C-alpha positions in Angstrom: -8.5 -8.7 23.0 -6.0 -6.6 21.1 -6.1 -8.9 18.1 -9.9 -8.9 18.1 -10.0 -5.1 18.3 -7.6 -4.9 15.3 -9.7 -7.4 13.3 -12.8 -5.2 14.1 -11.0 -2.0 13.2 -11.7 -0.5 16.6 -9.6 0.5 19.7 -9.0 -2.1 22.3 -10.7 0.2 24.9 -13.9 0.3 22.8 -14.1 -3.5 22.6 -13.4 -3.7 26.4 -16.2 -1.2 27.1 -18.7 -3.3 25.0 -17.7 -6.6 26.7 -17.8 -4.9 30.1 -21.3 -3.6 29.4 -20.3 0.0 29.6 -21.0 0.6 25.9 -23.8 -0.6 23.7 -23.5 -2.6 20.5 -24.4 0.0 17.9 -25.7 -1.0 14.4 -22.3 -0.2 13.0 -20.6 -2.4 15.6 -23.2 -5.1 14.9 -22.2 -5.1 11.3 -18.5 -5.4 12.2 -19.1 -8.2 14.7 -21.5 -10.0 12.3 -18.9 -9.9 9.5 -16.1 -11.0 11.7 -18.0 -13.8 13.4 -20.0 -14.8 10.3 -23.4 -14.7 12.0 -24.6 -11.3 10.6 -25.5 -8.1 12.5 -29.0 -9.2 13.5 -27.9 -11.5 16.3 -25.8 -8.7 17.8 -28.6 -6.2 17.6 -31.0 -8.6 19.2 -28.6 -9.4 22.0 -28.2 -5.6 22.7 -32.0 -5.1 22.5 -32.6 -7.9 24.9 -30.0 -6.5 27.3 -31.5 -3.0 27.0 -35.0 -4.3 27.7 -33.9 -6.3 30.7 -32.2 -3.2 32.2 -35.3 -1.1 31.5 -37.5 -3.7 33.2 -35.2 -3.6 36.3 -35.9 0.1 36.8 -38.8 0.9 39.1 -41.2 2.9 36.9 -44.5 3.9 38.5 -47.3 3.8 36.0 -50.8 3.9 37.4 -49.7 2.0 40.5 -47.3 -0.4 38.6 -43.7 -0.6 39.9 -41.9 -1.9 36.8 -41.1 -5.2 35.2 -40.2 -8.5 36.7 -36.6 -9.3 37.6 -34.9 -11.8 35.4 -31.6 -12.7 33.9 -32.3 -12.3 30.2 -30.0 -9.3 29.8 -27.1 -10.9 31.6 -27.8 -14.1 29.7 -27.6 -12.2 26.4 -24.4 -10.5 27.2 -23.0 -13.9 28.4 -23.9 -15.5 25.1 -22.3 -12.6 23.2 -19.1 -12.9 25.2 -18.9 -16.7 24.7 -19.5 -16.2 20.9 -16.9 -13.5 20.7 -14.3 -15.4 22.6 -14.8 -18.6 20.5 -14.8 -16.8 17.2 -12.1 -14.2 18.0 -9.7 -16.6 19.7 -6.4 -17.0 17.8 -6.5 -20.2 15.7 -3.8 -22.7 16.7 
């Protein structure tokens, strides 16, 4: 993780917070990840948006008798995909 953080130009703790879902992928971070991984920032922003929406749908919000969105695994799936992509692309080459 230290090497990946150095390549991204961020602190190791910042990368850890993102991977642990304690910090969001900002547009600036999406640009860094997109450049490093070669897949552009759009993927990373869409993954973050999917995760944000999933978490929002999980919250019980009463609107005219509604209780919120349906439970699902889209957010967790998006983060899982991001972690897999990061580990494959950021792993040291042998």
